[in-house]
GULONU-374241 format. One record per residue: x, y, z of N, C-alpha, C in turn. Coordinates in Angstrom, 1 decimal. Example, Ala and Ser with C-alpha at 12.3 -4.5 7.8 and 13.67 -1.06 7.14 Angstrom:
// residues 2
<node n_u="13.2" n_v="-5.7" n_w="7.8" ca_u="12.3" ca_v="-4.5" ca_w="7.8" c_u="13.2" c_v="-3.3" c_w="7.8"/>
<node n_u="12.8" n_v="-2.2" n_w="7.1" ca_u="13.7" ca_v="-1.1" ca_w="7.1" c_u="12.9" c_v="0.0" c_w="7.9"/>
// end
This chain:
// residues 82
<node n_u="124.6" n_v="110.9" n_w="106.7" ca_u="123.4" ca_v="110.5" ca_w="107.3" c_u="122.7" c_v="109.5" c_w="106.4"/>
<node n_u="122.7" n_v="109.7" n_w="105.1" ca_u="122.0" ca_v="108.8" ca_w="104.1" c_u="122.7" c_v="107.4" c_w="104.2"/>
<node n_u="124.0" n_v="107.4" n_w="104.3" ca_u="124.7" ca_v="106.1" ca_w="104.3" c_u="124.3" c_v="105.3" c_w="105.6"/>
<node n_u="124.2" n_v="106.1" n_w="106.7" ca_u="123.9" ca_v="105.4" ca_w="108.0" c_u="122.4" c_v="104.9" c_w="107.9"/>
<node n_u="121.5" n_v="105.7" n_w="107.3" ca_u="120.2" ca_v="105.2" ca_w="107.2" c_u="120.1" c_v="104.0" c_w="106.3"/>
<node n_u="120.8" n_v="103.9" n_w="105.2" ca_u="120.9" ca_v="102.8" ca_w="104.4" c_u="121.4" c_v="101.5" c_w="105.1"/>
<node n_u="122.4" n_v="101.8" n_w="105.9" ca_u="123.0" ca_v="100.7" ca_w="106.7" c_u="122.0" c_v="100.1" c_w="107.7"/>
<node n_u="121.3" n_v="101.0" n_w="108.4" ca_u="120.3" ca_v="100.6" ca_w="109.3" c_u="119.1" c_v="99.8" c_w="108.6"/>
<node n_u="118.7" n_v="100.4" n_w="107.5" ca_u="117.7" ca_v="99.7" ca_w="106.7" c_u="118.1" c_v="98.3" c_w="106.3"/>
<node n_u="119.3" n_v="98.1" n_w="105.8" ca_u="119.8" ca_v="96.8" ca_w="105.4" c_u="119.8" c_v="95.9" c_w="106.6"/>
<node n_u="120.2" n_v="96.3" n_w="107.7" ca_u="120.3" ca_v="95.5" ca_w="108.9" c_u="118.8" c_v="95.1" c_w="109.3"/>
<node n_u="117.9" n_v="96.1" n_w="109.3" ca_u="116.6" ca_v="95.8" ca_w="109.7" c_u="115.9" c_v="94.8" c_w="108.8"/>
<node n_u="116.2" n_v="94.8" n_w="107.5" ca_u="115.6" ca_v="93.9" ca_w="106.6" c_u="116.1" c_v="92.5" c_w="106.8"/>
<node n_u="117.2" n_v="92.3" n_w="107.5" ca_u="117.7" ca_v="91.0" ca_w="107.9" c_u="117.0" c_v="90.4" c_w="109.1"/>
<node n_u="116.2" n_v="91.2" n_w="109.8" ca_u="115.4" ca_v="90.7" ca_w="110.9" c_u="114.2" c_v="89.8" c_w="110.5"/>
<node n_u="113.8" n_v="89.0" n_w="111.4" ca_u="112.6" ca_v="88.2" ca_w="111.1" c_u="111.4" c_v="89.2" c_w="111.0"/>
<node n_u="110.3" n_v="88.7" n_w="110.4" ca_u="109.1" ca_v="89.6" ca_w="110.4" c_u="108.6" c_v="90.0" c_w="111.8"/>
<node n_u="108.7" n_v="89.1" n_w="112.7" ca_u="108.3" ca_v="89.5" ca_w="114.1" c_u="109.2" c_v="90.6" c_w="114.7"/>
<node n_u="110.5" n_v="90.4" n_w="114.4" ca_u="111.4" ca_v="91.4" ca_w="114.9" c_u="111.3" c_v="92.8" c_w="114.2"/>
<node n_u="111.0" n_v="92.7" n_w="112.9" ca_u="110.8" ca_v="94.0" ca_w="112.2" c_u="109.5" c_v="94.7" c_w="112.7"/>
<node n_u="108.5" n_v="93.9" n_w="113.0" ca_u="107.3" ca_v="94.4" ca_w="113.6" c_u="107.5" c_v="95.1" c_w="114.9"/>
<node n_u="108.3" n_v="94.5" n_w="115.7" ca_u="108.7" ca_v="95.1" ca_w="117.0" c_u="109.5" c_v="96.4" c_w="116.8"/>
<node n_u="110.4" n_v="96.4" n_w="115.9" ca_u="111.2" ca_v="97.5" ca_w="115.6" c_u="110.3" c_v="98.7" c_w="115.1"/>
<node n_u="109.3" n_v="98.4" n_w="114.2" ca_u="108.4" ca_v="99.4" ca_w="113.8" c_u="107.6" c_v="100.0" c_w="114.9"/>
<node n_u="107.1" n_v="99.1" n_w="115.8" ca_u="106.3" ca_v="99.5" ca_w="117.0" c_u="107.2" c_v="100.5" c_w="117.8"/>
<node n_u="108.4" n_v="100.1" n_w="118.1" ca_u="109.3" ca_v="101.0" ca_w="118.9" c_u="109.5" c_v="102.3" c_w="118.2"/>
<node n_u="109.8" n_v="102.3" n_w="116.9" ca_u="110.0" ca_v="103.5" ca_w="116.2" c_u="108.8" c_v="104.5" c_w="116.2"/>
<node n_u="107.6" n_v="103.9" n_w="116.0" ca_u="106.4" ca_v="104.7" ca_w="116.1" c_u="106.2" c_v="105.3" c_w="117.5"/>
<node n_u="106.4" n_v="104.5" n_w="118.5" ca_u="106.3" ca_v="105.0" ca_w="119.9" c_u="107.3" c_v="106.1" c_w="120.1"/>
<node n_u="108.5" n_v="106.0" n_w="119.5" ca_u="109.5" ca_v="107.1" ca_w="119.7" c_u="109.0" c_v="108.4" c_w="119.1"/>
<node n_u="108.2" n_v="108.3" n_w="118.0" ca_u="107.7" ca_v="109.5" ca_w="117.4" c_u="106.5" c_v="110.1" c_w="118.1"/>
<node n_u="105.7" n_v="109.2" n_w="118.7" ca_u="104.4" ca_v="109.6" ca_w="119.3" c_u="104.7" c_v="110.0" c_w="120.8"/>
<node n_u="105.7" n_v="109.5" n_w="121.4" ca_u="105.9" ca_v="109.8" ca_w="122.8" c_u="105.1" c_v="108.8" c_w="123.6"/>
<node n_u="105.2" n_v="108.9" n_w="124.9" ca_u="104.5" ca_v="108.0" ca_w="125.7" c_u="103.1" c_v="108.5" c_w="126.0"/>
<node n_u="102.2" n_v="107.6" n_w="126.2" ca_u="100.8" ca_v="108.0" ca_w="126.5" c_u="100.6" c_v="108.1" c_w="128.0"/>
<node n_u="99.8" n_v="109.0" n_w="128.3" ca_u="99.5" ca_v="109.2" ca_w="129.7" c_u="98.3" c_v="108.2" c_w="130.1"/>
<node n_u="97.6" n_v="107.7" n_w="129.1" ca_u="96.5" ca_v="106.8" ca_w="129.3" c_u="97.0" c_v="105.3" c_w="129.5"/>
<node n_u="96.2" n_v="104.6" n_w="130.2" ca_u="96.6" ca_v="103.1" ca_w="130.3" c_u="96.2" c_v="102.4" c_w="129.0"/>
<node n_u="96.7" n_v="101.2" n_w="128.8" ca_u="96.3" ca_v="100.5" ca_w="127.6" c_u="94.8" c_v="100.2" c_w="127.6"/>
<node n_u="94.2" n_v="100.0" n_w="128.8" ca_u="92.8" ca_v="99.8" ca_w="128.9" c_u="92.0" c_v="101.0" c_w="128.5"/>
<node n_u="92.4" n_v="102.2" n_w="128.9" ca_u="91.8" ca_v="103.5" ca_w="128.5" c_u="91.9" c_v="103.7" c_w="127.0"/>
<node n_u="93.0" n_v="103.4" n_w="126.4" ca_u="93.2" ca_v="103.5" ca_w="125.0" c_u="92.3" c_v="102.6" c_w="124.2"/>
<node n_u="92.2" n_v="101.3" n_w="124.7" ca_u="91.3" ca_v="100.3" ca_w="124.1" c_u="89.9" c_v="100.8" c_w="124.1"/>
<node n_u="89.5" n_v="101.4" n_w="125.3" ca_u="88.1" ca_v="101.9" ca_w="125.5" c_u="87.9" c_v="103.0" c_w="124.5"/>
<node n_u="88.8" n_v="103.9" n_w="124.3" ca_u="88.7" ca_v="105.0" ca_w="123.4" c_u="88.5" c_v="104.5" c_w="122.0"/>
<node n_u="89.3" n_v="103.5" n_w="121.6" ca_u="89.1" ca_v="103.0" ca_w="120.3" c_u="87.8" c_v="102.3" c_w="120.1"/>
<node n_u="87.3" n_v="101.6" n_w="121.1" ca_u="86.0" ca_v="101.0" ca_w="121.0" c_u="84.9" c_v="102.0" c_w="120.8"/>
<node n_u="85.0" n_v="103.1" n_w="121.5" ca_u="84.0" ca_v="104.2" ca_w="121.4" c_u="84.1" c_v="104.8" c_w="120.0"/>
<node n_u="85.3" n_v="105.0" n_w="119.5" ca_u="85.5" ca_v="105.6" ca_w="118.1" c_u="84.9" c_v="104.6" c_w="117.1"/>
<node n_u="85.2" n_v="103.3" n_w="117.2" ca_u="84.6" ca_v="102.4" ca_w="116.3" c_u="83.1" c_v="102.4" c_w="116.3"/>
<node n_u="82.5" n_v="102.4" n_w="117.5" ca_u="81.1" ca_v="102.4" ca_w="117.6" c_u="80.5" c_v="103.7" c_w="117.0"/>
<node n_u="81.2" n_v="104.8" n_w="117.2" ca_u="80.7" ca_v="106.1" ca_w="116.6" c_u="80.7" c_v="106.0" c_w="115.0"/>
<node n_u="81.8" n_v="105.4" n_w="114.5" ca_u="81.9" ca_v="105.3" ca_w="113.0" c_u="80.9" c_v="104.4" c_w="112.5"/>
<node n_u="80.6" n_v="103.2" n_w="113.2" ca_u="79.6" ca_v="102.3" ca_w="112.7" c_u="78.2" c_v="102.9" c_w="112.7"/>
<node n_u="78.0" n_v="103.7" n_w="113.8" ca_u="76.7" ca_v="104.4" ca_w="113.9" c_u="76.5" c_v="105.4" c_w="112.7"/>
<node n_u="77.6" n_v="106.1" n_w="112.3" ca_u="77.5" ca_v="107.0" ca_w="111.2" c_u="77.2" c_v="106.3" c_w="109.9"/>
<node n_u="77.8" n_v="105.1" n_w="109.7" ca_u="77.6" ca_v="104.3" ca_w="108.5" c_u="76.1" c_v="103.8" c_w="108.5"/>
<node n_u="75.7" n_v="103.3" n_w="109.7" ca_u="74.3" ca_v="102.8" ca_w="109.8" c_u="73.3" c_v="103.9" c_w="109.5"/>
<node n_u="73.6" n_v="105.1" n_w="110.0" ca_u="72.7" ca_v="106.3" ca_w="109.8" c_u="72.8" c_v="106.9" c_w="108.4"/>
<node n_u="73.8" n_v="106.5" n_w="107.7" ca_u="73.9" ca_v="107.0" ca_w="106.3" c_u="74.4" c_v="108.4" c_w="106.3"/>
<node n_u="75.1" n_v="108.9" n_w="107.3" ca_u="75.6" ca_v="110.2" ca_w="107.4" c_u="77.0" c_v="110.4" c_w="106.8"/>
<node n_u="77.6" n_v="109.3" n_w="106.4" ca_u="79.0" ca_v="109.4" ca_w="105.8" c_u="78.9" c_v="108.7" c_w="104.4"/>
<node n_u="79.8" n_v="109.1" n_w="103.6" ca_u="79.9" ca_v="108.6" ca_w="102.3" c_u="81.1" c_v="107.5" c_w="102.3"/>
<node n_u="80.8" n_v="106.3" n_w="101.9" ca_u="81.8" ca_v="105.3" ca_w="101.9" c_u="82.4" c_v="105.3" c_w="100.5"/>
<node n_u="83.7" n_v="105.1" n_w="100.5" ca_u="84.5" ca_v="105.0" ca_w="99.2" c_u="84.9" c_v="103.6" c_w="99.0"/>
<node n_u="84.6" n_v="103.0" n_w="97.8" ca_u="85.1" ca_v="101.6" ca_w="97.6" c_u="86.6" c_v="101.5" c_w="97.7"/>
<node n_u="87.1" n_v="100.4" n_w="98.2" ca_u="88.5" ca_v="100.2" ca_w="98.4" c_u="89.3" c_v="100.3" c_w="97.1"/>
<node n_u="88.8" n_v="99.9" n_w="95.9" ca_u="89.5" ca_v="100.0" ca_w="94.7" c_u="89.7" c_v="101.5" c_w="94.3"/>
<node n_u="88.8" n_v="102.3" n_w="94.6" ca_u="88.9" ca_v="103.8" ca_w="94.4" c_u="90.0" c_v="104.4" c_w="95.3"/>
<node n_u="89.9" n_v="103.9" n_w="96.6" ca_u="90.9" ca_v="104.5" ca_w="97.5" c_u="92.3" c_v="104.1" c_w="97.1"/>
<node n_u="92.5" n_v="102.8" n_w="96.7" ca_u="93.9" ca_v="102.4" ca_w="96.3" c_u="94.3" c_v="103.1" c_w="95.0"/>
<node n_u="93.3" n_v="103.4" n_w="94.1" ca_u="93.7" ca_v="104.1" ca_w="92.9" c_u="94.1" c_v="105.5" c_w="93.2"/>
<node n_u="93.4" n_v="106.1" n_w="94.1" ca_u="93.8" ca_v="107.5" ca_w="94.5" c_u="95.2" c_v="107.5" c_w="95.2"/>
<node n_u="95.5" n_v="106.5" n_w="96.0" ca_u="96.8" ca_v="106.4" ca_w="96.7" c_u="97.9" c_v="106.2" c_w="95.7"/>
<node n_u="97.6" n_v="105.3" n_w="94.7" ca_u="98.6" ca_v="105.0" ca_w="93.6" c_u="98.9" c_v="106.3" c_w="92.9"/>
<node n_u="97.9" n_v="107.1" n_w="92.6" ca_u="98.1" ca_v="108.4" ca_w="91.9" c_u="99.0" c_v="109.3" c_w="92.7"/>
<node n_u="98.7" n_v="109.4" n_w="94.0" ca_u="99.5" ca_v="110.3" ca_w="94.9" c_u="100.9" c_v="109.8" c_w="95.0"/>
<node n_u="101.1" n_v="108.5" n_w="95.1" ca_u="102.5" ca_v="108.0" ca_w="95.1" c_u="103.2" c_v="108.3" c_w="93.8"/>
<node n_u="102.6" n_v="108.1" n_w="92.7" ca_u="103.2" ca_v="108.3" ca_w="91.4" c_u="103.6" c_v="109.8" c_w="91.3"/>
<node n_u="102.8" n_v="110.7" n_w="91.8" ca_u="103.0" ca_v="112.1" ca_w="91.7" c_u="104.3" c_v="112.5" c_w="92.6"/>
<node n_u="104.4" n_v="111.8" n_w="93.7" ca_u="105.5" ca_v="112.1" ca_w="94.6" c_u="106.8" c_v="111.6" c_w="94.1"/>
<node n_u="106.8" n_v="110.6" n_w="93.3" ca_u="108.1" ca_v="110.0" ca_w="92.8" c_u="108.6" c_v="110.8" c_w="91.7"/>
// end
């Protein structure tokens, strides 16, 4: 299995960036399954979620974390995992 995965990875890395993006999209969809909602309904749900989050920021009810701190935390997590 590991050899097959390495072979697939090597082949995928030879694709153009656009083709790799399409491959990633297809793989993610294969993990998530198909949605029962239309693309328009999904876009509407995202718009509502974005508006909700912006309202929370404007109201001061959430704590924002600076991006450099977020990336430092992620780096630490990755280093621990390796």
